[in-house]
C-alpha positions as CSV (number, residue, x, y, z in Angstrom):
1,M,138.5,-2.0,-15.3
2,R,141.9,-1.0,-13.9
3,V,143.4,2.1,-15.0
4,V,146.2,2.3,-12.6
5,G,147.1,1.6,-9.1
6,L,148.2,3.2,-6.1
7,D,151.5,0.7,-6.1
8,E,152.2,2.5,-9.5
9,L,151.1,6.0,-8.5
10,Y,152.8,6.2,-5.5
11,P,155.5,3.6,-4.4
12,Y,155.6,2.7,-1.2
13,F,153.1,4.5,-0.1
14,T,151.8,3.9,4.0
15,V,148.1,3.7,3.7
16,S,148.0,1.8,7.4
17,V,150.7,1.8,10.3
18,V,150.4,-0.5,13.3
19,G,150.2,2.0,17.1
20,F,151.0,1.0,20.8
21,S,149.0,2.2,23.9
22,S,152.2,3.2,25.9
23,G,150.4,0.8,28.3
24,L,151.2,-2.3,26.1
25,Y,154.5,-0.2,24.9
26,T,155.5,-0.4,28.3
27,N,155.6,-3.9,29.0
28,R,158.6,-4.6,26.4
29,P,158.2,-8.1,26.4
30,V,154.8,-8.4,25.3
31,A,154.5,-5.3,23.2
32,K,157.8,-6.8,21.6
33,S,156.9,-10.5,21.4
34,F,153.7,-8.8,19.4
35,V,156.2,-7.0,16.6
36,R,158.2,-9.9,16.4
37,T,154.9,-12.3,15.5
38,Y,153.5,-9.1,13.4
39,I,157.0,-8.8,11.1
40,R,157.0,-12.6,10.7
41,A,153.1,-13.0,9.6
42,I,154.2,-10.0,7.2
43,R,156.8,-12.0,6.0
44,D,154.6,-15.3,5.0
45,Y,151.9,-13.1,3.8
46,N,154.6,-12.0,1.2
47,A,156.1,-14.6,0.6
48,A,152.7,-16.0,-0.4
49,V,151.4,-13.1,-2.7
50,A,154.6,-13.0,-4.7
51,R,153.7,-16.9,-5.4
52,P,151.8,-17.3,-9.0
53,P,148.1,-17.8,-8.7
54,G,147.5,-20.8,-8.1
55,D,150.1,-21.5,-6.0
56,A,148.8,-23.7,-2.3
57,D,150.1,-21.2,-0.1
58,R,149.1,-17.8,-2.1
59,A,145.9,-19.5,-2.5
60,Q,145.1,-20.3,1.1
61,V,145.9,-16.2,1.8
62,E,143.3,-15.7,-1.0
63,E,140.8,-18.1,0.7
64,V,141.5,-15.8,4.2
65,I,140.9,-12.6,2.6
66,A,137.9,-13.3,0.7
67,R,136.3,-15.5,3.7
68,R,137.1,-11.9,6.1
69,T,135.9,-10.0,3.8
70,G,133.0,-10.8,2.0
71,L,134.9,-10.7,-1.4
72,D,134.0,-13.1,-4.1
73,P,137.5,-15.1,-4.5
74,A,138.3,-14.3,-8.3
75,T,138.0,-10.9,-7.6
76,V,140.7,-11.3,-4.7
77,R,142.8,-13.2,-6.6
78,D,142.4,-10.3,-9.0
79,M,143.3,-7.0,-6.8
80,V,146.9,-6.4,-6.5
81,P,148.3,-7.3,-2.8
82,P,149.1,-4.3,-0.8
83,G,152.9,-3.8,-0.4
84,L,153.9,-4.4,3.3
85,D,157.2,-3.2,4.5
86,P,159.1,-6.6,5.4
87,N,160.9,-5.2,8.9
88,G,157.1,-3.8,9.9
89,L,158.4,-0.4,9.1
90,P,156.1,2.4,7.2
91,N,157.5,5.1,5.1
92,Q,157.4,8.1,7.0
93,E,157.9,10.1,4.0
94,S,154.6,9.2,3.0
95,Q,152.8,9.9,6.0
96,V,154.5,13.0,6.5
97,Y,152.7,14.3,3.2
98,C,149.5,13.1,4.6
99,Y,149.6,15.0,7.2
100,G,150.6,17.8,5.2
101,F,147.5,17.2,3.1
102,F,144.7,17.0,5.5
103,R,146.5,19.9,7.2
104,D,146.1,22.0,4.3
105,Q,142.8,20.6,4.2
106,G,142.3,22.4,7.1
107,L,141.0,19.2,8.8
108,I,143.9,19.2,11.3
109,T,142.9,22.2,13.0
110,Q,146.2,21.9,15.7
111,P,149.7,21.5,14.3
112,V,152.0,18.6,15.3
113,S,155.4,20.0,16.7
114,E,158.1,18.3,14.6
115,A,159.7,17.0,17.7
116,A,156.2,15.4,18.6
117,M,156.2,13.9,14.9
118,A,159.4,12.4,15.2
119,A,158.3,10.7,18.6
120,L,155.3,8.7,16.7
121,W,157.2,7.0,14.7
122,G,158.8,4.3,17.9
123,T,160.8,2.9,15.6
124,D,163.3,1.4,18.7
125,L,161.5,-1.3,19.2
126,V,161.2,-2.2,15.9
127,D,164.4,-2.6,15.2
128,E,165.0,-4.5,18.6
129,V,163.3,-7.3,17.5
130,L,165.4,-6.8,13.6
131,S,168.4,-7.0,15.2
132,E,167.3,-10.2,16.4
133,I,165.8,-12.0,13.6
134,G,167.2,-9.9,10.6
135,R,166.5,-7.3,8.6
136,L,165.2,-7.9,5.2
137,P,166.0,-5.5,2.5
138,T,163.2,-3.4,1.1
139,G,162.0,-1.3,-1.9
140,Q,161.6,2.0,-0.6
């Protein structure tokens, strides 16, 4: 029985991010190709799960998730799909909140400076790709 989901408690909360090693990030053509492909995959996924249950594209996505996770297909159909930003960007506010939470719990012992935190986002590559393929509206 579902009581309340994260999507209702904290809309647009980022639960995971994609990061690059410095070697990949400096190989601009490869990194840019990865980002372009990643954003297109997010958009395809979002379009598929927005369709009604039983739609062929949605069913295909659910089947892949069930197969790769070992979950029962009925469970996958009943799950609330994660909200993925169509522009491939994390909700920075939620990530800063998490940092503060774990810092307050004493689980992050060395503070991260504001400058270092700002440098973590590295959105210039994403912005470059979005200028080529277009930015979509988000709920963030």
